[in-house]
C-alpha positions, 0 to 999 in steps of 0.5 A: 440300417437293418443289418447294423442293428442285427449285428448290434443285437447279436453281439452286444445285447445291451447297447449304449448308442454312440452319442453324437456331439450336439452343436449349440448356438454356434459361433457365427464368425466366418471361416475367412476371419478365423485363420488357423482356428478350428471351426466350431463342431469339427468343421471340414477344412478346405483341405478336407473337402473332397473332389467329386465328379458332376454328371458331365464328368468334370471334377469339381472342388466342394469348396467352390462356393459359386457352385454350392449355392446358398444351401444351409447345413443342419448345424446352421438350422440348429443355431437359428431355431429356439429349440433344435429338437423341435425340428421334426417330421410328422407323418399323416398317412402317406403324407410327411410334413417337415416342421421347423419351429420359430427361428431367427428369420433376419437374413434368412428366407428358407426353401426346401427341396425333397427327393426320394431314393429307395427307403430314404427321402432326402431333404435340403434347405436353401437360404433364398434371402437376397444378400446385397451390399446394402444389407451386408458388409460385403461388396458385389465381388465379395458376395459372388465368392462368399459362402452362404454362412459368410453372407449370413454372418455379414448380414447379421452383423450389419443389422447389429444382431450379434453379440460380442462373441459373434452369437445371435443376440436373441434379446435384441432380435426379439425387439426388432420387428421381422427378426423372427419367423413363426415357423416353416413347413414342407409337405411331401408324399412317401411311397410306402409300397407294400409296407414291408420296408421302413422309410427314413429321412436324411438331411443334406448339409453342404460340405463347405459349411463352417458348422460341424456335423450334428447327427451324421448318417454313416449308412448313407455317407458310406454308400454312394448308391443310397444317396441322390447322385444329382446332389453333390458336395453334400454330407447327410445327417439324421434329423435326430440323434437316433435317426428319423424313421418316417414309417416302420415295417413290422420287421423293424418294429419287432427289431426295435422292441427286441432292441429295447428289451435287450437294453433293459436287461429286465427279465420280464420285458425280455420274456414278454417280447420273446412270447410275442415273437414266438407267436408272430409270423414276422419274417425276422422272428427266428433271428430275433428269438435267438437274440432274445433267448440269449438276452433272457439267459443273461437277465435270468443269471443276473436276477438269480444272483440278486435273489440269492444275495437277498436270501443270504441277507435275510438268513443273516438277520434271523440268527439267535442273539447272544442270549440264544433268542430269535428275533420277535415273531412279527419280525421273523414272519416279515422276513420269512414272507420276503424269503418265500416271495424270493423263492417263488420268484426264483422258481418262476424265473429259473427253475420252471423255464429250465424244466420246460427247456429240459422237457423240450430237449428230451423230446428232440433227443436222438442218436445224432444230436444226443451229445449236444442235447445232453450238454445243454441238459447238464447245464440246465440241471446245474442251474436248477439244482443251485438252490438245493445245493445252496440250502443243503450246505448252508448252515445259515439256511438251517438257522433260518428254519429253526427260526421258522420252527420257533414260531410255527411259520408253516406256510412259509416253510412249506413254500420254500421246501416245495421249491427246494425239492423241485430244485433237488429232483429236477436237477437229476432229470437226464438221459446220460449214464449216471454221474455226480448228479445222482441217479438219472430219473424222468420228469414224471419221477421227479414230479412224483418224488416232489409230491411224495416228499412234500406230503411227508414234510407236511405230515411229519415235520410241519405238524410237529412244528404246529404242535410244538408251538401250541404246547409251548403256548398253553395247549394240551391238544398236541399231547392228546392227539399224539397219544391217540395217534400212538395208540392207533399205531400200536393197534395197527402194529398188533393187527399186522402181526396177527394178519401175518401169523394167520396168513402163514398158518393158512398157507402152511395148512394148505401146502403142507397138509397130509393125505389119507396115507399120512403123507404130505400132499405136495412135498415140493410146494411145502418145502418151497414155502418153508424155505421162504419163511425166513425171507418173509419174516425178515421183510415183515420184521423190517417193516415192523421195525420201521413202524416201531421206530416211528412210534418211538419218535411219536412217543418222544414228541409226546414227551416234548409236548408235555414238557413244553406244556409243563414249562408253560404252566410254570412260567404262568405261575411265576407271572401270576399275581395270585388273582388271575387264572393260571391255566391254558385257554383250552383248560379254561374252556374244557377243564383239565385232563383226567390224567396227569400229563407227567405220568408215564401213562398217556390217556391210559396208554403205557408209554414204557412199552416202547422202551428197548427191552421192556416192550411186550413186542420183543424187538428181536422176536416180533411175535412175543411169548406166543412164539417162544417154542419156535427156536430155529429153522431146520434144514430145508426150510424147517422140515426134518427128513426121515427115512422110511418106505413110502415117505418123502416128506418130514415127520411133522406135528399136527399142522391142523392144531386148533390153536393157530399160534401153537405150530409144531416147535420143529417149525420155528422161525429163525429170529432176526438180529436186534435192529437199531431203531432209527428216526424216520426223519 
């Protein structure tokens, strides 16, 4: 039993038990009266009944009714009881009790025998009713050679308790006193030993019955060593369709739970059972864990496919209509909430368990197992990255993001993007040589990249969504806040320039200063410093260009917010009947801003300064007019070499000029080519 279930679990995972054909209230016509007609329920014909050896060594035929006694089959019991499923065994401690509910007792007087062998208890039933020529249609000689089924049939016929179809006439039996019994029970002890082994019960049915097998027990029938040797010509059956277990050991209980979990193919149920098994000390835990992990992978794949399908359906509903409008805000929010929940579920079901598995594999990776470990990690990388791949290449996802942006649904976008970034970076966690997965990174790096990018997304993208939404709905706050940020950024840019110039000047004084003889104190250090100037300038210029590009982007956003607000006012004016207030809520609260929002100045801050070719901070010369005298780097980092006794350095101007901005013209900077401004996102 145990080994069979293991095989089913390992190979099938989801198992549909073979349903045995149930025997109804079978036809009671005796076999002798129905020639060439199959007996009900697939009864064994005489030619099918095997020969067996009794303890004395004699060979006997199992159709010898005189040696079979009056034992009845389980099929017979199912015929005479009201509800066959009520034949059951109840355990009370070590005491088992067989319970037979109300049944037709006319022509029936049941007695039970019990024997135990190993993990099984066997039970058989005999009909002790005294059949005579008076209560049957059989004479003495016929009674001696007839089977119990034939005797019972003849008795019921004599009493008029059969229908024309030879079934029990229950309506008539109800009216005849003594035709029904209130039930029968049989109690017996079960030796549970150390409780490490499960205990089962099987019913012995005679082979020569005309009732077919109900729930055959193949384990016992196929193994002579399991069944009692003194019970001959018996076929063994379970009392219920799925077997009858009197006592369940811890191992079998765990196996039973694993079986149910596998049948469900439900991720949560399988995962819950897997967690229990990993904490358990039960003897078969290792085997069951392997089975459940395989089942969990199957359930995970199925749920991932379902989630992706539902995501696609939601994306499809958020498209613009023929007029270019998105669905209503309430509808988009409802669908976005559903999408976020699906994303969270995907993260819980697929991403996080796979990341944990990668972590475990990396910890055990060594020279001996790295090939197999790397193969498993690659499979996990692919699974983790599937969501990022889906969103990155799917235009429907971008349309959905546009819908979220239209209504500033930032909470939903933040949650989705967090999982998307997790999918992106953790799919690159591996140890092999770099391949199509991208640069291989560590788990720590993946975590840092997710945190870095989600902060940037929140700061640069979601704040813009909010401001865009607010300005479209009558708020000037986004305009004012962007102007303040823009002004602050410009001030930072100016301070960084001044700081760079000051540092360059100070180091030049320090490294290229002259001694009392007019010679450079440290020509080697000075030369090295001057040669590195172009490199430092290029790095500073690159950083400065990024800041200027960001400022230009901020300026564009500010103009967009201003246009949004202007459109809002125009719409309000068109809708206003002339009697109501047409300003925005904030204007109603605080009054209008002093400056016209359509001006090129914003809060006194000149926006035109960031236009290419008009900025006082010239793009290809970050130092503006103050550095115009510095026209070109000379050889050896700007030092002019002169011939003269006792001189190794250059003839330089006064490096200690009182104006730090006015360095020697011969010490000028090599200007960087103008760089194209790029939006940072």
